[in-house]
BALOBA-1460 file (C-alpha; in Angstrom, 3 decimals):
// residues 304
<rec num="1" residu="x" x="41.778" y="27.439" z="128.622"/>
<rec num="2" residu="x" x="38.425" y="28.015" z="126.958"/>
<rec num="3" residu="x" x="36.659" y="25.147" z="125.209"/>
<rec num="4" residu="x" x="36.982" y="25.313" z="121.444"/>
<rec num="5" residu="x" x="34.218" y="24.082" z="119.113"/>
<rec num="6" residu="x" x="35.310" y="21.316" z="116.765"/>
<rec num="7" residu="x" x="33.485" y="20.248" z="113.622"/>
<rec num="8" residu="x" x="33.339" y="16.450" z="113.460"/>
<rec num="9" residu="x" x="30.336" y="15.629" z="111.259"/>
<rec num="10" residu="x" x="31.104" y="11.930" z="110.926"/>
<rec num="11" residu="x" x="31.709" y="11.157" z="114.585"/>
<rec num="12" residu="x" x="28.858" y="9.852" z="116.708"/>
<rec num="13" residu="x" x="28.618" y="8.932" z="120.402"/>
<rec num="14" residu="x" x="28.624" y="5.269" z="121.357"/>
<rec num="15" residu="x" x="26.858" y="3.422" z="124.154"/>
<rec num="16" residu="x" x="25.178" y="6.068" z="126.285"/>
<rec num="17" residu="x" x="24.306" y="9.714" z="126.659"/>
<rec num="18" residu="x" x="27.337" y="10.514" z="128.759"/>
<rec num="19" residu="x" x="30.052" y="12.534" z="127.034"/>
<rec num="20" residu="x" x="32.375" y="10.013" z="125.476"/>
<rec num="21" residu="x" x="36.083" y="10.740" z="125.918"/>
<rec num="22" residu="x" x="38.337" y="10.117" z="122.942"/>
<rec num="23" residu="x" x="42.001" y="11.141" z="122.876"/>
<rec num="24" residu="x" x="42.914" y="12.711" z="119.539"/>
<rec num="25" residu="x" x="45.503" y="10.982" z="117.397"/>
<rec num="26" residu="x" x="47.969" y="12.414" z="114.890"/>
<rec num="27" residu="x" x="46.235" y="13.097" z="111.610"/>
<rec num="28" residu="x" x="42.745" y="13.193" z="113.138"/>
<rec num="29" residu="x" x="40.265" y="16.072" z="113.004"/>
<rec num="30" residu="x" x="42.099" y="18.755" z="114.990"/>
<rec num="31" residu="x" x="45.435" y="17.089" z="115.856"/>
<rec num="32" residu="x" x="45.962" y="19.009" z="119.088"/>
<rec num="33" residu="x" x="48.101" y="16.884" z="121.418"/>
<rec num="34" residu="x" x="47.009" y="16.526" z="125.025"/>
<rec num="35" residu="x" x="43.397" y="17.513" z="124.403"/>
<rec num="36" residu="x" x="40.287" y="15.411" z="124.907"/>
<rec num="37" residu="x" x="37.143" y="15.494" z="122.819"/>
<rec num="38" residu="x" x="33.597" y="15.223" z="124.114"/>
<rec num="39" residu="x" x="30.297" y="15.017" z="122.306"/>
<rec num="40" residu="x" x="27.869" y="16.929" z="124.465"/>
<rec num="41" residu="x" x="24.285" y="18.043" z="124.236"/>
<rec num="42" residu="x" x="23.690" y="21.746" z="124.589"/>
<rec num="43" residu="x" x="20.320" y="21.529" z="126.355"/>
<rec num="44" residu="x" x="19.670" y="25.247" z="126.039"/>
<rec num="45" residu="x" x="20.663" y="25.762" z="122.407"/>
<rec num="46" residu="x" x="19.610" y="22.405" z="121.017"/>
<rec num="47" residu="x" x="22.163" y="20.673" z="118.751"/>
<rec num="48" residu="x" x="25.014" y="18.506" z="119.947"/>
<rec num="49" residu="x" x="28.518" y="19.922" z="119.549"/>
<rec num="50" residu="x" x="32.021" y="18.501" z="119.716"/>
<rec num="51" residu="x" x="34.311" y="20.360" z="122.116"/>
<rec num="52" residu="x" x="38.018" y="20.168" z="122.922"/>
<rec num="53" residu="x" x="39.338" y="20.639" z="126.440"/>
<rec num="54" residu="x" x="42.246" y="19.856" z="128.683"/>
<rec num="55" residu="x" x="42.171" y="16.819" z="130.948"/>
<rec num="56" residu="x" x="41.342" y="18.847" z="134.074"/>
<rec num="57" residu="x" x="38.554" y="20.662" z="132.250"/>
<rec num="58" residu="x" x="37.237" y="17.337" z="130.950"/>
<rec num="59" residu="x" x="36.964" y="15.874" z="134.457"/>
<rec num="60" residu="x" x="34.977" y="18.868" z="135.667"/>
<rec num="61" residu="x" x="32.750" y="18.775" z="132.581"/>
<rec num="62" residu="x" x="32.053" y="15.060" z="132.877"/>
<rec num="63" residu="x" x="31.195" y="15.215" z="136.580"/>
<rec num="64" residu="x" x="28.812" y="18.113" z="136.051"/>
<rec num="65" residu="x" x="27.055" y="16.537" z="133.080"/>
<rec num="66" residu="x" x="26.682" y="13.132" z="134.727"/>
<rec num="67" residu="x" x="25.184" y="14.592" z="137.900"/>
<rec num="68" residu="x" x="22.431" y="16.173" z="135.799"/>
<rec num="69" residu="x" x="21.354" y="12.742" z="134.521"/>
<rec num="70" residu="x" x="21.240" y="10.960" z="137.899"/>
<rec num="71" residu="x" x="17.611" y="10.204" z="138.875"/>
<rec num="72" residu="x" x="16.108" y="11.792" z="141.978"/>
<rec num="73" residu="x" x="15.592" y="9.744" z="145.135"/>
<rec num="74" residu="x" x="11.816" y="10.083" z="144.842"/>
<rec num="75" residu="x" x="11.840" y="8.849" z="141.256"/>
<rec num="76" residu="x" x="13.975" y="5.847" z="142.164"/>
<rec num="77" residu="x" x="11.711" y="4.922" z="145.092"/>
<rec num="78" residu="x" x="8.555" y="5.174" z="142.983"/>
<rec num="79" residu="x" x="9.939" y="3.001" z="140.200"/>
<rec num="80" residu="x" x="11.324" y="0.400" z="142.591"/>
<rec num="81" residu="x" x="7.955" y="0.087" z="144.318"/>
<rec num="82" residu="x" x="6.152" y="-0.125" z="140.979"/>
<rec num="83" residu="x" x="8.571" y="-2.786" z="139.766"/>
<rec num="84" residu="x" x="8.000" y="-5.024" z="142.796"/>
<rec num="85" residu="x" x="4.250" y="-4.770" z="142.202"/>
<rec num="86" residu="x" x="4.611" y="-5.626" z="138.520"/>
<rec num="87" residu="x" x="6.916" y="-8.619" z="138.948"/>
<rec num="88" residu="x" x="5.252" y="-10.032" z="142.068"/>
<rec num="89" residu="x" x="8.452" y="-10.214" z="144.086"/>
<rec num="90" residu="x" x="9.574" y="-8.181" z="147.116"/>
<rec num="91" residu="x" x="13.332" y="-7.741" z="147.449"/>
<rec num="92" residu="x" x="15.113" y="-8.132" z="150.743"/>
<rec num="93" residu="x" x="18.141" y="-6.349" z="149.289"/>
<rec num="94" residu="x" x="16.744" y="-3.190" z="147.674"/>
<rec num="95" residu="x" x="20.179" y="-2.281" z="146.320"/>
<rec num="96" residu="x" x="19.970" y="-5.246" z="143.937"/>
<rec num="97" residu="x" x="16.605" y="-4.054" z="142.673"/>
<rec num="98" residu="x" x="17.870" y="-0.532" z="142.110"/>
<rec num="99" residu="x" x="20.929" y="-1.748" z="140.215"/>
<rec num="100" residu="x" x="18.825" y="-4.046" z="138.032"/>
<rec num="101" residu="x" x="16.723" y="-1.057" z="136.938"/>
<rec num="102" residu="x" x="19.651" y="1.290" z="136.322"/>
<rec num="103" residu="x" x="20.777" y="1.809" z="132.753"/>
<rec num="104" residu="x" x="24.310" y="3.107" z="132.180"/>
<rec num="105" residu="x" x="22.935" y="6.477" z="131.076"/>
<rec num="106" residu="x" x="21.693" y="7.161" z="134.620"/>
<rec num="107" residu="x" x="24.537" y="5.586" z="136.622"/>
<rec num="108" residu="x" x="27.509" y="7.407" z="138.106"/>
<rec num="109" residu="x" x="29.775" y="4.580" z="136.856"/>
<rec num="110" residu="x" x="29.482" y="1.509" z="134.645"/>
<rec num="111" residu="x" x="29.851" y="-0.745" z="137.705"/>
<rec num="112" residu="x" x="26.692" y="0.742" z="139.205"/>
<rec num="113" residu="x" x="24.478" y="0.061" z="136.185"/>
<rec num="114" residu="x" x="22.751" y="-3.234" z="135.355"/>
<rec num="115" residu="x" x="25.295" y="-4.591" z="132.865"/>
<rec num="116" residu="x" x="26.925" y="-7.089" z="135.265"/>
<rec num="117" residu="x" x="23.497" y="-8.322" z="136.362"/>
<rec num="118" residu="x" x="22.496" y="-8.701" z="132.721"/>
<rec num="119" residu="x" x="25.525" y="-10.969" z="132.218"/>
<rec num="120" residu="x" x="24.494" y="-13.223" z="135.126"/>
<rec num="121" residu="x" x="20.791" y="-13.147" z="134.288"/>
<rec num="122" residu="x" x="21.426" y="-14.413" z="130.779"/>
<rec num="123" residu="x" x="23.015" y="-17.568" z="132.228"/>
<rec num="124" residu="x" x="20.261" y="-18.109" z="134.824"/>
<rec num="125" residu="x" x="17.544" y="-17.664" z="132.194"/>
<rec num="126" residu="x" x="19.249" y="-20.160" z="129.896"/>
<rec num="127" residu="x" x="19.567" y="-22.762" z="132.630"/>
<rec num="128" residu="x" x="15.930" y="-22.468" z="133.747"/>
<rec num="129" residu="x" x="14.605" y="-22.602" z="130.190"/>
<rec num="130" residu="x" x="16.820" y="-25.600" z="129.353"/>
<rec num="131" residu="x" x="15.530" y="-27.530" z="132.357"/>
<rec num="132" residu="x" x="11.925" y="-26.634" z="131.512"/>
<rec num="133" residu="x" x="12.278" y="-27.850" z="127.924"/>
<rec num="134" residu="x" x="14.162" y="-31.003" z="128.973"/>
<rec num="135" residu="x" x="11.441" y="-32.018" z="131.427"/>
<rec num="136" residu="x" x="8.467" y="-30.827" z="129.364"/>
<rec num="137" residu="x" x="9.443" y="-32.516" z="126.096"/>
<rec num="138" residu="x" x="11.096" y="-35.903" z="126.823"/>
<rec num="139" residu="x" x="10.572" y="-37.058" z="123.221"/>
<rec num="140" residu="x" x="12.214" y="-34.115" z="121.452"/>
<rec num="141" residu="x" x="15.719" y="-34.404" z="120.111"/>
<rec num="142" residu="x" x="18.633" y="-32.217" z="121.194"/>
<rec num="143" residu="x" x="18.511" y="-30.166" z="118.020"/>
<rec num="144" residu="x" x="14.822" y="-29.371" z="118.504"/>
<rec num="145" residu="x" x="15.357" y="-28.382" z="122.144"/>
<rec num="146" residu="x" x="18.295" y="-26.167" z="121.194"/>
<rec num="147" residu="x" x="16.241" y="-24.382" z="118.570"/>
<rec num="148" residu="x" x="13.402" y="-23.716" z="121.022"/>
<rec num="149" residu="x" x="15.771" y="-22.574" z="123.751"/>
<rec num="150" residu="x" x="17.488" y="-20.144" z="121.394"/>
<rec num="151" residu="x" x="14.142" y="-18.599" z="120.514"/>
<rec num="152" residu="x" x="12.956" y="-18.346" z="124.120"/>
<rec num="153" residu="x" x="16.100" y="-16.627" z="125.451"/>
<rec num="154" residu="x" x="16.614" y="-14.362" z="122.440"/>
<rec num="155" residu="x" x="16.771" y="-10.575" z="122.713"/>
<rec num="156" residu="x" x="13.495" y="-10.275" z="120.815"/>
<rec num="157" residu="x" x="11.648" y="-12.576" z="123.230"/>
<rec num="158" residu="x" x="13.136" y="-10.899" z="126.324"/>
<rec num="159" residu="x" x="12.179" y="-7.488" z="124.948"/>
<rec num="160" residu="x" x="8.619" y="-8.694" z="124.343"/>
<rec num="161" residu="x" x="8.417" y="-9.910" z="127.953"/>
<rec num="162" residu="x" x="9.818" y="-6.573" z="129.135"/>
<rec num="163" residu="x" x="7.180" y="-4.615" z="127.241"/>
<rec num="164" residu="x" x="4.488" y="-6.822" z="128.787"/>
<rec num="165" residu="x" x="5.838" y="-5.776" z="132.208"/>
<rec num="166" residu="x" x="5.785" y="-2.131" z="131.172"/>
<rec num="167" residu="x" x="9.558" y="-1.737" z="131.068"/>
<rec num="168" residu="x" x="9.393" y="1.889" z="129.948"/>
<rec num="169" residu="x" x="7.908" y="2.813" z="133.322"/>
<rec num="170" residu="x" x="10.499" y="0.844" z="135.304"/>
<rec num="171" residu="x" x="13.911" y="1.403" z="133.757"/>
<rec num="172" residu="x" x="16.029" y="4.267" z="135.111"/>
<rec num="173" residu="x" x="17.550" y="6.044" z="132.120"/>
<rec num="174" residu="x" x="19.200" y="9.408" z="131.564"/>
<rec num="175" residu="x" x="17.081" y="12.347" z="130.475"/>
<rec num="176" residu="x" x="18.790" y="12.495" z="127.082"/>
<rec num="177" residu="x" x="17.564" y="9.012" z="126.088"/>
<rec num="178" residu="x" x="14.384" y="9.821" z="124.191"/>
<rec num="179" residu="x" x="13.417" y="6.266" z="123.128"/>
<rec num="180" residu="x" x="14.185" y="2.928" z="124.751"/>
<rec num="181" residu="x" x="15.481" y="0.389" z="122.195"/>
<rec num="182" residu="x" x="14.821" y="-3.344" z="122.267"/>
<rec num="183" residu="x" x="18.273" y="-4.076" z="123.679"/>
<rec num="184" residu="x" x="17.573" y="-2.051" z="126.847"/>
<rec num="185" residu="x" x="14.184" y="-3.728" z="127.321"/>
<rec num="186" residu="x" x="15.795" y="-7.168" z="127.025"/>
<rec num="187" residu="x" x="18.619" y="-6.218" z="129.391"/>
<rec num="188" residu="x" x="16.089" y="-5.182" z="132.043"/>
<rec num="189" residu="x" x="14.501" y="-8.635" z="132.099"/>
<rec num="190" residu="x" x="17.860" y="-10.412" z="132.364"/>
<rec num="191" residu="x" x="19.000" y="-7.998" z="135.081"/>
<rec num="192" residu="x" x="15.854" y="-8.585" z="137.118"/>
<rec num="193" residu="x" x="16.341" y="-12.346" z="136.799"/>
<rec num="194" residu="x" x="19.874" y="-12.054" z="138.174"/>
<rec num="195" residu="x" x="18.790" y="-9.730" z="140.988"/>
<rec num="196" residu="x" x="16.031" y="-12.129" z="142.077"/>
<rec num="197" residu="x" x="18.472" y="-15.046" z="141.864"/>
<rec num="198" residu="x" x="20.993" y="-13.273" z="144.122"/>
<rec num="199" residu="x" x="18.275" y="-12.083" z="146.493"/>
<rec num="200" residu="x" x="16.078" y="-15.166" z="146.779"/>
<rec num="201" residu="x" x="17.882" y="-18.079" z="145.153"/>
<rec num="202" residu="x" x="17.297" y="-20.230" z="142.098"/>
<rec num="203" residu="x" x="13.758" y="-21.250" z="143.049"/>
<rec num="204" residu="x" x="12.624" y="-17.633" z="143.248"/>
<rec num="205" residu="x" x="14.331" y="-16.850" z="139.937"/>
<rec num="206" residu="x" x="12.772" y="-19.891" z="138.241"/>
<rec num="207" residu="x" x="9.319" y="-18.973" z="139.559"/>
<rec num="208" residu="x" x="9.701" y="-15.449" z="138.135"/>
<rec num="209" residu="x" x="10.939" y="-16.699" z="134.766"/>
<rec num="210" residu="x" x="8.162" y="-19.241" z="134.319"/>
<rec num="211" residu="x" x="5.536" y="-16.638" z="135.267"/>
<rec num="212" residu="x" x="6.659" y="-13.782" z="133.035"/>
<rec num="213" residu="x" x="7.579" y="-16.065" z="130.126"/>
<rec num="214" residu="x" x="4.281" y="-17.948" z="130.374"/>
<rec num="215" residu="x" x="2.879" y="-16.722" z="127.052"/>
<rec num="216" residu="x" x="6.127" y="-17.525" z="125.258"/>
<rec num="217" residu="x" x="6.190" y="-20.996" z="126.814"/>
<rec num="218" residu="x" x="2.557" y="-21.603" z="125.858"/>
<rec num="219" residu="x" x="3.446" y="-20.794" z="122.263"/>
<rec num="220" residu="x" x="6.313" y="-23.259" z="122.528"/>
<rec num="221" residu="x" x="4.013" y="-25.923" z="124.030"/>
<rec num="222" residu="x" x="1.506" y="-25.558" z="121.213"/>
<rec num="223" residu="x" x="4.021" y="-27.156" z="118.899"/>
<rec num="224" residu="x" x="5.970" y="-25.734" z="115.988"/>
<rec num="225" residu="x" x="6.328" y="-27.209" z="112.502"/>
<rec num="226" residu="x" x="9.225" y="-29.595" z="112.228"/>
<rec num="227" residu="x" x="12.479" y="-27.997" z="111.142"/>
<rec num="228" residu="x" x="13.453" y="-30.595" z="108.565"/>
<rec num="229" residu="x" x="16.650" y="-28.742" z="107.670"/>
<rec num="230" residu="x" x="17.847" y="-28.982" z="111.259"/>
<rec num="231" residu="x" x="16.929" y="-32.677" z="111.502"/>
<rec num="232" residu="x" x="18.696" y="-33.422" z="108.225"/>
<rec num="233" residu="x" x="21.772" y="-31.499" z="109.370"/>
<rec num="234" residu="x" x="21.955" y="-33.570" z="112.568"/>
<rec num="235" residu="x" x="21.530" y="-36.833" z="110.672"/>
<rec num="236" residu="x" x="24.157" y="-36.103" z="108.022"/>
<rec num="237" residu="x" x="26.665" y="-34.973" z="110.650"/>
<rec num="238" residu="x" x="26.050" y="-38.198" z="112.581"/>
<rec num="239" residu="x" x="26.344" y="-40.510" z="109.590"/>
<rec num="240" residu="x" x="28.653" y="-38.841" z="107.070"/>
<rec num="241" residu="x" x="30.002" y="-35.687" z="108.740"/>
<rec num="242" residu="x" x="29.106" y="-33.861" z="105.510"/>
<rec num="243" residu="x" x="26.702" y="-30.933" z="105.577"/>
<rec num="244" residu="x" x="23.838" y="-30.909" z="103.065"/>
<rec num="245" residu="x" x="23.912" y="-28.346" z="100.240"/>
<rec num="246" residu="x" x="20.774" y="-26.609" z="98.974"/>
<rec num="247" residu="x" x="20.578" y="-25.976" z="95.231"/>
<rec num="248" residu="x" x="18.282" y="-23.598" z="93.369"/>
<rec num="249" residu="x" x="16.700" y="-25.707" z="90.625"/>
<rec num="250" residu="x" x="14.236" y="-23.205" z="89.206"/>
<rec num="251" residu="x" x="12.179" y="-20.087" z="89.987"/>
<rec num="252" residu="x" x="8.891" y="-18.782" z="88.662"/>
<rec num="253" residu="x" x="6.430" y="-15.949" z="89.091"/>
<rec num="254" residu="x" x="6.810" y="-12.156" z="89.415"/>
<rec num="255" residu="x" x="9.354" y="-10.574" z="91.754"/>
<rec num="256" residu="x" x="6.760" y="-9.794" z="94.423"/>
<rec num="257" residu="x" x="5.482" y="-13.403" z="94.465"/>
<rec num="258" residu="x" x="8.501" y="-15.427" z="93.353"/>
<rec num="259" residu="x" x="8.305" y="-19.194" z="93.952"/>
<rec num="260" residu="x" x="11.461" y="-21.273" z="94.266"/>
<rec num="261" residu="x" x="12.343" y="-24.850" z="93.514"/>
<rec num="262" residu="x" x="15.111" y="-26.307" z="95.700"/>
<rec num="263" residu="x" x="16.930" y="-29.614" z="95.963"/>
<rec num="264" residu="x" x="19.262" y="-31.107" z="98.556"/>
<rec num="265" residu="x" x="22.635" y="-32.566" z="97.652"/>
<rec num="266" residu="x" x="24.656" y="-34.677" z="100.105"/>
<rec num="267" residu="x" x="28.082" y="-35.979" z="99.171"/>
<rec num="268" residu="x" x="27.296" y="-35.740" z="95.476"/>
<rec num="269" residu="x" x="23.852" y="-37.333" z="95.714"/>
<rec num="270" residu="x" x="20.913" y="-35.105" z="94.800"/>
<rec num="271" residu="x" x="17.438" y="-35.803" z="96.178"/>
<rec num="272" residu="x" x="13.962" y="-34.930" z="94.905"/>
<rec num="273" residu="x" x="13.375" y="-31.220" z="94.463"/>
<rec num="274" residu="x" x="10.430" y="-29.275" z="95.920"/>
<rec num="275" residu="x" x="8.593" y="-26.028" z="95.191"/>
<rec num="276" residu="x" x="7.767" y="-23.426" z="97.802"/>
<rec num="277" residu="x" x="6.260" y="-19.934" z="98.044"/>
<rec num="278" residu="x" x="9.637" y="-18.802" z="99.338"/>
<rec num="279" residu="x" x="13.179" y="-20.108" z="99.213"/>
<rec num="280" residu="x" x="12.975" y="-21.044" z="102.899"/>
<rec num="281" residu="x" x="9.772" y="-23.024" z="102.448"/>
<rec num="282" residu="x" x="11.208" y="-24.837" z="99.419"/>
<rec num="283" residu="x" x="14.370" y="-25.725" z="101.369"/>
<rec num="284" residu="x" x="12.276" y="-27.229" z="104.181"/>
<rec num="285" residu="x" x="10.295" y="-29.324" z="101.720"/>
<rec num="286" residu="x" x="13.462" y="-30.426" z="99.938"/>
<rec num="287" residu="x" x="15.006" y="-31.405" z="103.279"/>
<rec num="288" residu="x" x="11.880" y="-33.452" z="104.045"/>
<rec num="289" residu="x" x="12.291" y="-35.261" z="100.688"/>
<rec num="290" residu="x" x="15.916" y="-36.024" z="101.548"/>
<rec num="291" residu="x" x="14.944" y="-37.348" z="104.982"/>
<rec num="292" residu="x" x="12.336" y="-39.573" z="103.387"/>
<rec num="293" residu="x" x="15.148" y="-41.202" z="101.420"/>
<rec num="294" residu="x" x="17.863" y="-41.169" z="104.080"/>
<rec num="295" residu="x" x="15.955" y="-42.117" z="107.231"/>
<rec num="296" residu="x" x="12.128" y="-41.914" z="107.039"/>
<rec num="297" residu="x" x="11.766" y="-42.697" z="110.749"/>
<rec num="298" residu="x" x="13.088" y="-39.190" z="111.512"/>
<rec num="299" residu="x" x="9.968" y="-37.700" z="109.959"/>
<rec num="300" residu="x" x="8.042" y="-38.990" z="112.983"/>
<rec num="301" residu="x" x="8.604" y="-36.373" z="115.753"/>
<rec num="302" residu="x" x="8.295" y="-39.018" z="118.476"/>
<rec num="303" residu="x" x="11.061" y="-41.158" z="117.027"/>
<rec num="304" residu="x" x="14.580" y="-40.822" z="118.417"/>
């Protein structure tokens, strides 16, 4: 049976550059029972087209298309060697390194890409960062440590670390992936962390994390402004189990430079309002006013 073009203007591929199989349902675009739809790139003619085919045809099509996106042995070897130089770690198990660099768009199956390593690396990164913060800042409260940890292990931070390592030159992706998004950069860092952990243990993984996250940790060590909203939230939950409410009291100025006046209300009690150049800044100042009334000792960052 010949493949039949199918016009599906509102359907887009999800997840990778492999053809994505989707069994047609009654009432959908073509409603042809037993057929499978693929979204494939016609490399010779340019645009992507939706095509219908039988199951046997789909298997042949998928295998052929996927084999075209698998990286060559020479390319894999070059990028693995470059990666070890960049990260300052030599793998005993090279298979772990290769898997950590392999995006799903260049893997023969989802189990051979770096997604499982990304899952493990996220946990290892969190544990190492938590221990670092716990030991480095003995006077900071749990809420402050949680806020810093969340920032340090975020996708944005991991992607920034990946770009510093030159992730674009290391990651193995399919030829159809023209640009590498932040999510893939971040996944590479977490995958490498997991691979080093499995290959050399927690000490090796911790050494890698603290080295490549050094700039981020230095920023953390330099000290951030107190998050008075977070401190107030912790205090009200501890004492009253009632969350504070932030009220807009007034606004002034043009739209492009609007200032806000905010006040905090807790269990019916309203505290002194405060102006700020933004709503967020005004809320922080209002939270500080509330803390001054509720528990002024909390305004001292070394108090606990």
